[in-house]
N, C-alpha and C positions, 0 to 999 in steps of 0.2 A: 032930905035932898040927896045926900050921899048914898043913902040906901037905895034909892030909886036908880041912881046912876050905876051902882054896883050890880043891881039886878039886871039893868039893861045890858051892861057889858057881859054878864053871864049868859044872858039869852043870846046875845050876838055870838059869843064864843061857842055856845052849843050849836048854834045854827051853822057857823063856819066849820066846826068839827064834823057835823053831820054831812055837810056838803062834800067835805074832803073825803070822808069815809065812803060816801056814795060814789064819788069819782074813782077812788081807788078800787072799789069793789067792781065797778063796771070795767076798769082796765084789766083786772084779774080775770073777769069773765071773758073778755075779748081774747086774752092770752090763752086761756084754757080752750076757747073755741078754735083758735089757730092751731094749738098743739093737737087737738083732736082731728082737725082737718088734715094736718100734716101726717098724722098716724094713719089716717084712712088712705091718703095718697101713697104712702110707703107700702101699705098692704096691697094696694092695687098694682103698684110697680113690681112687687114681689110675685104677685100672681102672673103678671105679664112675663116676667123673667122665667117663671116656671113653665109657662106655655111655650116660650121660645126654646127653652132647654129641651122640652119634650119634642118640639118640631125638629130641632137639630139632630137629636138622637134618632128620631124616626127617619130623617133624610139620610143620615150616615148608615143606618141599617139597610135602607133601600139601595144606596150606592154599593154597599158591601155585597148585598145579594146580587146586584147587577155584575159587579166585578167577578164574583165567584162563578156566575153563569158564563160570562165571557171567557174566563180562564178555562173552564171546563170545555167550552166549545173549541177554543184554540188547541187545547190538549188533544181533543178528539180529532181535529183537522190534521195536526202534525203527526199524530199516530197513524192516521189514515195514509198520509203522504209517505211516511217512513215504511209502512207496510207495503204500499205500492212499489216503492223503490226496491225494497227487499225482494218482492216477488219478481220484479223485472231482472234484478241481478241474478236471482236464482235461475230464472228462465235462460238468461244469457249464459250462465255457467253451464247449464245443462246442454244448451246448443253447442258451446265450445267443446264440451266433453264428447258430444256426439261426433263433431267434426274431427276431433283428435282420433277418436276410435275409427272413423271412416278412413282418415289418412293412414293410420297404422295398418288397416286392412289393405289399402291400396299399396303401401310400401311393401308389405309382406308378399302381395301378389307380384309386384314388380321384381322383388328379390328372387322369387321363384322363377320368373321369366328370364331374368339375367342369368341365373344358374343354368337354366336349360340352354340359353344361347351360348354360354361358355362351353358347355359340353358339345354342342353342335360345332362351334368354332374349332375346338380341339380336334374333333373328329375330322373336320375339313382340312386342318393343317396336316394331320397325318396322311390323309389321302393326297394332298398337294405334294408333300415330300416324296411320296411313292411315285406320283406321276412325273415329278421333276427328275427323279433318278432314272425313270424309264426313258424320258426324253433325252437325257444326257447319254444314256447307253446307245440309244438309237442314233444320236448325232455322231458319236464316235464310230459306230458301224458305217454310217453313210460317208463320213470323212475318209475312213480307210478304203471303202469301196471306190470313192471318187479318185483317190490317188492311184488305185490299181487300174481303173479304167483309163484315166488320163495318161498314165505312165510318165508322170513328172512329179517332182517334189513341190512342197509349198513355196520354197524360194524361187524355183523356176517359174511357177505360176504367177507369183508376185512380179517378177521381172518382166514377164510377157505382158502382164496387165499394165504396168507402168509405161512400157514402151508404146503400147497402143494409146494410152492417155497423152503421152508426149507428142505423138504424131498428130492426134486430134488438136492439141493445143497449138502446134505449129500452124496447122491449117487455119484455126481461128485467128491466130496472130496475123497471118498474112491477109486475111479478109479485113481485120481491124486496121492494118496499115493502109490498105487501099481506101478504106472508108475515111481515114484521117486525111489522106492526100486529097481525096475528093472534097472534103470539108474545107481543107486549106485553100483549095482553088476557089471555092464559093466565098470564102472570107477574105479574098484579096483586097477588097475595099477597106475592110476593117484593119488589115495589116498595113495598108498604105497610111491610114490615119495614125497608126502607132508610130510609123516612121516620121510622120510630121511632128508627133508629140516629142520624139527623141530630139529633133532639130531645135525644138523650143528651149531645150536645156541650155543652149548657148547664150540665153539672155543674161545680161549682167544686172544684178540687183544689189541694193545696199544691204549690209548685214547689221545685226544688232547683237550685242554681247552684254551680259549682266555680270556684276561682281557680287561678292557676299559681304561687303563692308560699306558703311556709310560714314561720312565725316561731318561732324557738327561743329561749326565755328562758334567760338566763345568771345564775348566782349573783352575779357581779360583773363589772366591766369588765376586770379583770386577765385573765379567762379568754379574752378576745379575742386577747391576745398569745400565749397558749399554743396557741390554735387556729391562728393564723397560723404559728407555729413559726419556727425559725431560718432567716433568709433566705427565709421563705415556703414552706418545704418541706412543712409539714403541710397547708396550704390547697391547694397544688398537687397533692399526693397525693390529698387528698379529692376535689377536682374531677375529677382524671384518672380515678380508679377509678369514680366514680358518674356523671360527666357532668352535674353540676349546677353552678349558680353559687352560690357562698357569698359573700353580700354582707355585708360588715362596715362599717357606716357610723357616723354619730354617734348612732344610736338607743341610749339607755342600756340596758345589760344585756340586749341582744337582738341576734341575727343573723338574716338572712333567707336562706332557701333558695329559689332560683328554678330551675324546670325545667318544660318542657312535658309531660313524662311523669310522671303522678301516682305511678306505682309507684316509679320511681327517686327522686322527691322524698320519698316516705314512707320509703323505705329510708334515705335520707340523714338525714331528721329523727330517726329512731330511733337510727341510728348516732351522730349528733352528741350526742343526749341521753345515751346510754350513755357516750360519751367524757367528757362534761362531769361526769357523776356519778363516774366512775372517777378522773378527774384526770390519768391517764397518756395523753398525746397525742403520738404519734410515728408514722411511716409504717407500721411493722409492726403497731402496735396499731390503727391505722386500718383496715388490711386485715382484722384479726380482727373488729373491731366491725361492719364492713360485712357480713361473712359471717353473723354472728349476726343482724344486722338483716334480712338477706334471708330467713333462716329464720323470723323473727318475722312478716314481711309475708306469707310463704307461709301461715303458720298463720292470720293474720287473714283472708286471702282465702278459705281453706277455711271458716272460721267464718262469714264474711259470706255465702258461698254457702248454707250450711246454714240460716242465719237467713232468707235470701230464700226458700228453699223452704218453710220453715214459714209465712212471711207469705203466700205465694201459695197455701198449702193443697194442695201437691202431695205425692204419695206415689209410691214405687217409681221414683224418678229415679236413673239410673245415677251412681255416684260420680264418674266423670270429667266428666259434665255438671255436677254440683254444683261441682266444682273450677273448671271453666271459667266458670261463672256467678259464682263468687266473685271471679275476676279482674276482672269488670266493676265491682267496688266502687271500683276506682281508674281507671276509664275514663270519659271524658266525651264527649258528643256535643253540640256547640254550647254547651258549658258545663253541660249537664244530665247528672247522674250516670246512667250506663247501667243499673246494677243497680236503682236506685230507679225509673228509667223502666220497666224490665221488670216490676217488681212492680206498678207503677201500671197498666200496660197489661193485666196479668193480671187485676187487680181489675175494670177497666172491661169487658174482654171477658167475664168471668164474669157481671157484672150484665146485660149485654146478652143473653148466651145464655140466662140465666134468664128474662128478660122475653119472649124470642122462642121459648121452649120448644125451644131447640137443644141440642146436646151440650155440657153445661157443662164436663165434664172435658176434652174435646178442646180447647175454646176456652181454658181455663185453662192447659193445658200448652203449647199453641202460642204463646199470648201471652207466657208467661214466658220461653220459649226463642227468641223471634223474633230477638233481637239477639245471640245467643250467639257468633256468629262474630266479633264485634268484639273478642273476647278473643284472637284468633289474631294471630300476628306479621305484619308487613308483607311477609315473604318469601313468604307463601301468596297466590297470585294468584287473583283473582275477587272478585265482589261479596259483601258479607257475608250477603245473603239466601240466595244459592245455596250459599255455603260452609256456612252454618248448616244448610241442608237436608241437605247431604251428611254433616255432622258428626253430627247427631242420628240419622240413619238408621244410621250406623255403630254407634251405641251402643243400638240396639234400639227406637227410637221408630217409631210406625206411619207408614204412607204418608200418612194424612190429616194428621197433625201436621206431617210434613215438607213437605207441599204448602202448608199454611198459613204455615209459616215462609218458604218460598221465594217465596210470592206476596204477601208483605206490602208489597212495593214494585212490584207489577205487572210483575215480570220474567218470571213465568210465569202461566198462567191459573189462577185459584182454582177448585178442584173442589168445595168445600163452602161452606155458609153460614158456618161457623165461620171459614174462611179470610178471608171478607169482614169478619167481625167483628174479627179480629185486625188487619187493615189499618186499619179505622176507628178502633179503640182506639189504635193507634200514632199515627195522625194527631191524635186528640184530645189525647193526652199531649204531643205535640211542638208543637202549634199554639196551645196556650193561652198567654195573655200572660205574659211573664216566665219561660217555661220554658227558653228557650235564648238564647244570645248568639252571633251570627254572627261577631263580631270575634275571640273567643277561639278558635273552631274554625278560622278562617282562619289565625290565628297558629300553632296547633298543627300544621296541615297543612303550613305552610311549614317549620317546624322538622323535622318528620318527613321532608319531601322533602330537606332538607339532609343529614340522616343517611343517607337512602337513596342519594343521589348519591355520597356519600363511600364507602359500603360496597360500591358496585358495582365498585370498582376492585380489581385483583388485589393481594394482599399486605396488605390492610387487616384488622386484627383487631377493632377497635372504633372507633366514631365517636360524638361527642357534640356537639350544637348547644347552645352556651352564650351567655352575655351577651345574652339576649333575641334570639337569632338573628343577632347581629352577629359571631359567631365560631363556627367549627366545628373541633373538635380531633379529630385522626385518630391513632390508635395503630396502628402497623404492626408486622408480624412481622419481626424483625431478620434471621431466617434467609432470608426470601424477598426482602427489599428492602434494598439498601445505602444509604449516605448520599446518593449521587448520585441513586439512584432515589427517595429521599424528597423531594428538591428537585423532581424532575420530577413526582412525584405531586401536590405542592402546587400547582404551576402548572396541571396538567391538571384538578384538581378545581375550581380557581378559574375556569378557562375554561368548564367544564361548567355551573357555577352561573350564570355570566353568560348562557349560552345558554338555560337552561331555567327560570330563576326571575325573578320581578319583585320587587324589594325596594328600600326606601329606603336611601340612604347606601351603605355598603360593608360587605362581609363578609370577615373575616380568616380565612384557612385556615392552621391550625397542624398540622404533621406531627410526631409524637413517635416517635422510634426509640430504644428502650431495650433494653439487653442485661443480663439478670440471670443470675448464677451462684449455685447453691445447693448446699450439702453438709450432711451431718448427722454430728455427733459422737456415737458410740455407746459 
């Protein structure tokens, strides 16, 4: 029994071992098949890589050959261009050489021609000298022969000749006198009109006189200290900007502004009033107040011009002429306000033209505009009569009006009766008692001359005559003039004033050189 069981187990074990061996062998076979398949795949991949490598090498060789061909073509093209340029340059050089050779030949030919001409001219000069000497000898012979024939000396002949001329001149003068008398008879009507004009001078009219100072009232005496400022900086800034004298004396609650220029004085007065009202007084605020005051004065001048036009009864006057006439509101002539004088002359000329049945409108316009050039700056050269004639013609006034303006001081001949009326009316307005003061005009002319001398030097930006003409302050451009140049400028201006002006005492020349830097925070 046990033997059979053991045999059975042995058989089962051998069967199991055989099955397991068969399974293991089949797995080994499968593994070997896989390894062989992988080896075949790797060989195929290697072959593909070899083919790709050969393709890449062949493509690279083809590209290389293409690049070499293109490079050779480019080299040939560049070489052909360079050769063409070289040929053109050589041809141009050859052409230039031929032109130079031709010019040299022409110059040589001209030089030969010039030398020939010089020889001809020298020969002609010698011939001319000989002929001149022969003419001179002949003249002396004729001169001596003339004296012998006339039996008188040169002085006797000259006396006889002058006497004959004198007799002829006397005859011409007699004829001229007769002609003048005949013309005077023909102009009897005109002379009668002049007599009427002379009688008009008996008219009594109001006069206007201007001063050179302005008084500004203050709310209290403490305001004087604020006007002066710390260490006097406010008053220095005020005087430097405007060129006026700010006089602070013992007069209670008042300061005095002194300046020969009425426009600058009025700007200073308005600016100071605004500063006193505002209460804030410092250099920057002073500059702002001066700018606003200048605008206010410009507006006042325009309004004054318009009022003057209305008073004179004019129409269709160019706006620029109205503006220039308004500037005369702050101009004086020997103490007489020029705008009021112009209105007065216009009224007088209008009355005379009406009485004489002349052109009233022409007389009115010419009389109102006759002193318009006094509004121009001193930089414009020429007399105010001729400058006024040019100015009004520029803005469309007629030739008759322009002639009357230009002739009112007899610098040109009057062409119309109205021009004579304007001149007469101007004389009436200026010559009546109390109309003008010579001393003020002389004073103003001296101050204007001081500023004109200072501004004639290079590098000067502004100049102001202050202290009644005892000091001239000059503000220079710091970029154009250094400190040493400022010292030299003061000396040169003082020397020039000594040479050209007559004045009592002494005049102080102050040169101010100031550099300002500004920036804005935004």
